[in-house]
N, C-alpha and C positions, 0 to 999 in steps of 0.2 A: 300568831302562826295559824293558819287555817286548821278549824278542826281536821279532816282528814290530814293533815301531814302532820300534829300531833301526836294521832291515833298509829301511824306509821312509825314515827319517830320510837314511840313507846314498846312496840312491836318488837322493831328493830333491838332495841335496849336489851328487851330481855331475849332475843335471841342469842345475843352474846353474851350475855350470862351464863345460860342454857349451854353455849356450844364451851365457854371456858372450862365450865363446871365437868363438865364432860369429858372433855382432855388433859385435863389436868392429874398429875401424878404425883404430885406429893399432897399425903394427907393434914398436913398441917396448913396448907395454903385455902382459902375463901376469896371469894370474890365480893370486894365492898361497892365501893360507890360507883354506878357508871355515869359519867357527864355526856353529855350531847352539847357541841359547839357548832353552830351554825358557820362561822368563821373559825380559822383555828392559826394564828401565827405562832412560829416555832421562832422563840427566842434565841437572838445569836446568829439566825441567818434568814434570810431573804426568801423563806419558802412559805405561802400561804397557801392555805389548804378549806376548802367549804366540806359538811356535812362530816366533822370527826367524833367518833366517840372513845373516849378513853376510859378502861376499866381498872378500878385500883384494886392489887392483887396484895390481900393480905398472908402473912405468915403468923399465926397465931404461937407458935410455937416460941422463934426467934422474935418477933416483934419488928419484924421490916417491913416493907413495902416494898412491891414494883408495881409497874402497870406497864398497859397492852394498850396500841392507839390500834384502831381499825378505822378504816373508808367506807361513811357510808354512801360513798359511789359505786365498789364493787364487792364491800360487805367483806373485807377481806384485812389481814395484818398486816400492817404497812411500819410500827415500828415498836420496838419496847423500851423500855426505862427499867434501869439495872437499880439494884440497894443503894448503889454509890449517887446517883440520879443522872447519871448518863445515857444519853438519848441513843439508839442504835436502829439506825431503818435497815427494812429488810432489803434482801437484794433484789428481790423479785421488782418493790417499790423502785428503788434506784435505777432499775433499767428501764422500766417505764417509761420517769423521766426524762431519759438518753433518747427513747425513740420517739418521744416529742422534739426535743432539743438537747445534742449532746454537750453544745456551747453553754446552753444556759443551767443545765443540770450541774454543771462542774462550775459554775459564778455562784449556785446554791449554798456554800459552803455548809454539806451536811454532816460533818464530820469534828467529833470531840465538842458535842453540844450539849450543857447543863438543862435538864428536865425545866419546866418552869409551867404550871396551870395559869390559865388567865386569875386575875385577883378580881375582877367581875363575871357576872352573869348579865350578858344582851338579853334582848328580850326575847327571841327564838330561844335561846339556850336551854336547858334543864339539864336535873339532878336525880338521878334514880338510886334511894337509898337499899341498902342491904335490905334491910327490915321493909321497904316496901317492893321488892322484887319476890322475897320469898312470899309476902304474902298473896301479891297478883298472879302468882306461880301457882301455889295451893289451891286458889280458887279456880283454878284451870280456864282462865280468861282467854277472851283472842281480841283483839280491837276490830270496831266494826264503822262505818260510815252510818250505818242506820240503827248503832247503837242507843242514842237519846232520842230520835226519832220513838223506836219501841218502846220507848219508857223505863231504860236498866237505868237503877243508881249509879252503876259502877264509874269510878273516874276518868274524863276523855272517850264517852262513849265505849266501854267495855262490856260488854253482855258473858256469860259463862258459856263454854260451850256444850252442847250436846253429849251428855255420859254415853252415847254409844256412837264410836266413830264406826264410818264405814271400811268394809274389809280393803279397800285402794286408797284410803287416809292411813288406815292402823301399817300397813305396808309400807306406804312411804314414811311415817314416822319410824318405822323400823331400821330402814335405809340408812335414814339422817342419822340416827341414834349410833348407828353402825360405822358412817362415814364419819361423823363428829362434823356436819354441817349443817345449817338451818334448813328445812323442809322446803323454802320456796328456793331451795336449789337445785333440786329435784325436779323432774320432769318425765314424768310418764309417757308413754306412746302410748294410743289409743289404739284398742285391738283393731278398728273399725273404721282405722284414720287412711288417707289418702295413700302414705307414707308405707304402709304393710300393703296397699294395693299396686301400690307404682315398683316395687321392690319386696315381692313374696318368699324372696331368700332370707330373709334375716330374720332372726332368731327371733322367737316371743319372748314374753314378758320384757321388752327392752325398757331403757331409761336413759337418761343421761342425766350430768349430776357432775357439779364443780367445787373440787378439794378446797382444802384449808388452803390451797397454794395459787389458788385461781385460775386453774385447770380446770378445762370439762373434759370429761372421758364420760364413754359411752360400755355400758353393761348392759347383765340379761340377768333374771336369774333359771337357773336351770328346773331340770325334773326333781331335786332335791332341796329346791328351794334355798339354792346357795347363789351369789352373784360370780359373776363369771362374766371377763370383760369379751366385748363384742368383737369378731376378728373383722369386722366393715369399718371401722372407725379408727382414727391415729386420733391421740391427743391433742387438744386445740396447742393452739400456737398463735401469738400476736404478729407472726411473719406470714410472708403472703396474701393479705387484707387487698384486696382490687374493689375499688367501689362498682357499687352493686344498686340495681333499681330493685326494690321490694314495695313487691304489692302485698304484702302481709296478709291476711285474711278475708279482703274486701269491707275490712269496719272502720279501715283508718284510711288518712287520704296516700297515695304512693308517691313513697319517697329514693333520693337518690342518698346511699350513704356507704362510709365504711365499715363494716363490724366491726367488734370492739377483738374477736380472733376468732380463727377458723379453725376446721377439722376438716383432714383430708378425709377423703374416704376410699375404701379397698375393694374391688367387686359388686359393685352394686348392678341392677339391672338395669342394664342401659342400650335398648336394642332401641330407641328412638335415635336415627342417625341425625336428627337436628339437636342432638347434645353432646358437648365434645367430652366435656368433664362436669363430674359433680361434686360438689363441697358442704358441709355444714356451715353457717353463719352462725356466730356466737354476737347476742345483741344484752347488753345488761344495763338498767333502767339506772336512774339515779337514785335508786333506794338499794339498788343489790339483786334486783329481782330477776332471774335468766329466761331469755327468750331464745328458741331456737329455730332456725329455718333451713329451709333447703334451698341451697344457690346452685343453678346449672350455667354451664357458658354455653353461649351457641356458637354458632359456625363463625357470627362475625368477631367473636372475643369478647362480647359484654357478658356482663352477668346477671341474670333474674334471680330473687329467690322470695319464697312464698313460705308463709309458716307452716310450721309441723303439727298436725294437731295432738294435743297432748291433753291428758282427764285434768281436769279442772280448767280448764281455758275452752273459748270457744271454737266452733267446729269453723272450717273454710266455708264462706258462700258456695255455691250447689257451680257459679261462674267461673270460681278459682279452680275448686276441684276440676274440673269438664277441661280446662284450656290447658292446665297443668299434667292432663294424665298421661303419664308414661305408657300405662296398660292399653289405651284407645288410641296410641300414635298422635296422639292431639296437641302434646307437648313441641312448642316450637319459640323457642327463648328470644329469636330475632325478629320475628315479629311482634313481640311483644316488647322489648327494646325499642324496636322503631316506632312502635307506636307511639309511647312515654317521649321521646326523643320529638318526635313530631307535637305532641299535645302541650310539652313545656314549650313550644314556640307559640301558642296561642292564649289568648283570653281565658282557657281554662285553669291556667296556673295562678289565677287570682286568689282566688280563695282554698288553692291543694287540687292536685289531682288526683279525681277519683279514679277506683277500676271501673268502673262503670264509663267512666267519659273516655278513657284507652280503647272501650271495645268500640266506641262512639266511631273512634280514628278507624278502627278494624274491621269495622262494617259500617260503613258508610251508607249504604242504600236500606238497611234497618232503620235506622236516625232518619233518613228522607223519609220513609214510609210513613212514622210517626209521626212527621209535621203535617204530611199530605191526611194523616187521619184527624186532624188538632184545626184542617178546615183550607190549608194552606194549598197552591198547585202546586207541578213536580218543579217547574223552572222558580218560583220563588223557595221552595223548598232548599234546593239547591244552592240559592243565593246563602241563605243563613249557614248552609255549612260551610260554603267558602267563605263569610264574611270570620268565622270560628278560625277555620285551620290555616286560612292565610293570612297573610302580610299585615291587615286589620287585626287581628289578633282579639276580637269581640265576646264575651261570654256570651252564652243563650239569650240570654233580655237581651242586649246590647243589637244581636244580629237581627233578632226579631223586630224589634224599634227601628233597625235600618231600612231593613226591608219594608215592615210597614208603610213607614214614610215612602220608599220606591213607588210601592203599588198606589197609594193616591195619588203620586204625581204620573202614573201612569206611564213608569220605564218600561214594565213588562208587555203593555200593549203594542209599544214599540219597539222593542224585539221581537215580539212573534210576527210582528209584519215583517222584520226584517228577516225573518226566518223562511217566509214565503218565496222569497226574492230567489231567483236561481243561483243556485253554488258552482262560481266556473271550479274547474278540476285540478286539485294539488290544492286546493284551500281547505278543507276537512281538516278537524283536529282530533285525535283519539282522544285527550283526556279534557273535560271542558272544567275540570275542578283542580285544584292544586293537590289532590289523591290520585285523580283521573290517572296520571302519565305513571304512576305507580301502579296502580292498579290494571293497567294496561300491558305494562313489564312483566306482571305476575304471571297473569292468563297467557301469555307468548312461553313460559318458561317447558 
């Protein structure tokens, strides 16, 4: 198992143990061992899952044991095991299987199952005993990818936390304790984020959190320091999900995907007539970490989303904030989604479409000018762009190589001579490039 994966797994095991301890109602129970299984097969069923955490719950008074099973993908409880060893799946988990394939869910045979732990651990599986968990928790440790590089001697690259937490981190921990959820299931909105600039009517001290049932909700801290539900967001649902083009924060390739969950909004500032609707997209990575995006539907019906700037996460790039701004009326989801579709049909898709490359499609003249600055003449620069966004679908280096070969063959000298010949009336073309016609149409609106 890669080192960073080991650290993430250990951190999640500690978080699950803490979550159960905080929520226990019986003082006679305690969390025993916590097991991690890379691949887990439910004996007697056709169901197999990856990244499963199994927590043993010990009743010290009655000397009995039960179990709780958590999904490492969603970080939620998916099943419990009673004192008789019978497995009981959570209704929400069964419903999620039905949404994938209802027929398949019925074939899995999930009723009246006896619970069995694997007899042997595989290479990437691991066990954390109660004693190990108490020790690591008492040391106030946290996992870090740099732990060993910094010379720490704790197992799996662990280092001690700073004794003093920032006010923001302390507030986040208080919310996590009150909600009985891991702290990474809470995202607090930055006060200076574009989210607040675009929607100044939002309550201050706003945060989103994922509860113990996997539902994402929005709350804010009022003047008395008490959490209150936000009136602008509905609780998340797995329905109404639609394919969305996500530009993220301009740090990763642009993707077309279906979010895990969606939150409807009510009364958000939407003075930009290019936007039909606004929702919040919920994304959950393979380790259960929460991410939220603001999704906007353009007049063409397509959805475009970008990261909401939250504390502890990277800021959006200036280009993303500038072109998605409702405050300055610059937001234009149609233009963005159309640019993505154009880029997806070119050689740009080979190594992942970057937001800057979408910007190239939207602002071809600036790209052409940059090539002229490199030493190309304008017809040559236009041809490079043609090869990239046209049927050839070449990437930048391939397009340059093709044009360089044509320069050596004297192709552009011949075309220049042709242009000097008289043009008969009616032979003119408005657009000389694949994007030219669209630009001409846009200018005539």
